[in-house]
Phi, psi and omega in degrees: 000343180292346177277355179285160172302141185307322182295334179274328171300318181294335180263012189295342176298341177291345178273001180308323177290354183294154171257131179273132183247113187263046184202117182304316184292327177294320178299312181295323177295320179297322180294315179297317180297322178298321176300320183290322184279339185297144177240338185241305186205157171229123174248124180240139174232117188209153175252013180204158177264131173264090190298327180293346177273354186297312181299324180294318176301314182297318176303316182294320178299319182291337174279352181099006179290133177270142183240139163240137177232120179242127186219161179292151182301328184258023179300142179263118178276122179304136181299338179287345185293126180245110178280079188287183189296321182298311181292321179299317181290324178293325175291320182296319184274354182068019166297325177243119179244129184241123179228163184234156181218154184294317183222137179236126184246015181202149173248130190209147171219121186228136169239182176294343183261331189199166166259106185280346180181129168231117183235143184242164177292150172278192180297331182272003176089355179271148179295132173265112186284001165276135184195212191241146178225155184187148167247016181285135183303321182296316178296318181298319180295318180298313181296313180292327174298314178297318180301313182296323179302312180288325181296322179295335181270355186268171179233151179297134179285137187262347177216145182237005178231150180290149176289158184303331184277004186302124178223086192295322184294337182269358182287119181273353187241348184245147171279132178242122175260117184257140176233109182281157181243040188283345181191155177222007182286321182237138178262071176249128185236149175228151174264130175238165177247133174239147180261128179240105186057238181264004187256158171241140183223129178300135180241124183265118186235127180278133182254138183287000000 
């Protein structure tokens, strides 16, 4: 939390009503459920794509929900990601706005109804996807204020799909989180290690 702007560290007591969720899958499930329940907006701040949430996001867009997506400038877009017609139209009309920032120190999903997830970096600097949830108004205000802080510092993303030459496993400088789509009946997940050049990065893989 020390990587947050000082004014938000000073207000950290506002998160006291939060519930801590010690399960990555529960956090991801709550985010998808928040997409389903949203009526006005969804604000996402993330360093990875949750591919299984894309159909739920498209349904929300068709209901008229406005989306903001804030991500690090060097995020690696999974090659499986399909920027389909619903998302393309939402980007064109600016119902969906996608911006980038140089450094991201929090993972967050907020709607007009709740904070579906706030996750912070661990000791190694990587986001720990276990985090906090709440529908308390004070928590919601802290989260939306922080989101607006980063949003004001960000720039509009100029591309939303990976180039044809994209080869994530060979990248020596970027972290790649892979999410397989091999099954959706059971939400059982395993952590694997994949080697990228001389580095090891945890890979989250959904098992059928």
